C-alpha positions, 0 to 999 in steps of 0.5 A, a space after each residue: 341179516 338173521 341166520 338160523 343161529 340167531 333164532 331163540 332156541 338155536 342161538 341160546 342153547 347151542 351158540 352155533 354160527 351159520 358158518 358152522 351149520 353149513 360146515 356140519 351140513 357138508 360133513 353130513 353130506 360127505 358121510 352119506 356118500 356125497 364124496 370128498 372135497 377137492 381143491 376146486 371145492 375150496 374157498 381159500 383164506 389166508 390167516 396170520 398170527 403174531 408169534 413172540 419168542 424170547 431168544 438169548 443173544 449177546 448174553 441178554 434175552 431179546 424179544 423176537 416178533 415174527 408173523 406166521 402165515 398159513 392158508 385154510 380151505 373152507 368147503 364150498 357146496 357142489 352139486 352132487 351130479 358127478 362122483 368125485 375120485 378120492 384125493 391121492 394120499 399125501 406123501 409122508 411128512 419129511 422131518 425138518 432137516 437140522 441145519 448146522 449153519 450159523 450166521 454171525 452178523 457183525 457191526 460196530 462192537 456187537 455180534 448177532 447170531 442167527 441162532 443161539 444153538 447148533 448141533 455138534 459136528 460139522 458146522 458152517 459159520 458165515 461172518 457177515 460184516 455189516 460194520 464200518 470197520 474190519 472184524 474177525 471172529 474167534 471161537 473157544 470152549 468157555 472152559 478154555 480147553 481146546 484150540 482157538 478157532 478163527 475166521 480171519 479179518 473180514 473187510 467192511 460189507 464183506 462175508 467170510 465162510 468157514 467150516 469147523 468140526 465143533 464138539 458139544 459145549 458152550 463156546 465163547 465168541 469174540 473179535 480179537 482186534 484191539 479194544 473190540 472185545 472190551 467194547 462189547 464184541 463177544 457172545 456165547 454159542 451153545 453146541 448141542 450133543 
């Protein structure tokens, strides 16, 4: 099917698609007093985008792939028979809360952190033991200063949640059960200021 954008002049000079022409026409109608589009005047479309991030975990840079989804509204022409009321103003966007919570998944001889960095202050740490053996979690500043903070031994397929007040710095995390640290159960956590 040919569109107006396929013509010899329009297609060659402007490279405008039919969808963009319709959108420009709708914008022009709105500027001439055609009113505002409401949710009923929309054709909703879901979009997806693959997002790749590189995250430091267990001292190594890991590639984390997520798929981001969002919806958009393509305006649909409506007859100008009834005037439409303007949409109510949107409330101001709330700032995203900074979660001071850290999930630590443990399995045989490894820890996986839910995030590489948390904010200084009150931090909730949840040890989720997915391994076959019991594991614990110890935290201490890498400089060796300060006390050793500990989450007690957690049985296989169980969770243990503890609250700590952590000052800023880089912390060493490890399992203190015999030979677990030597077999790879250690990582670092950055606590920001």
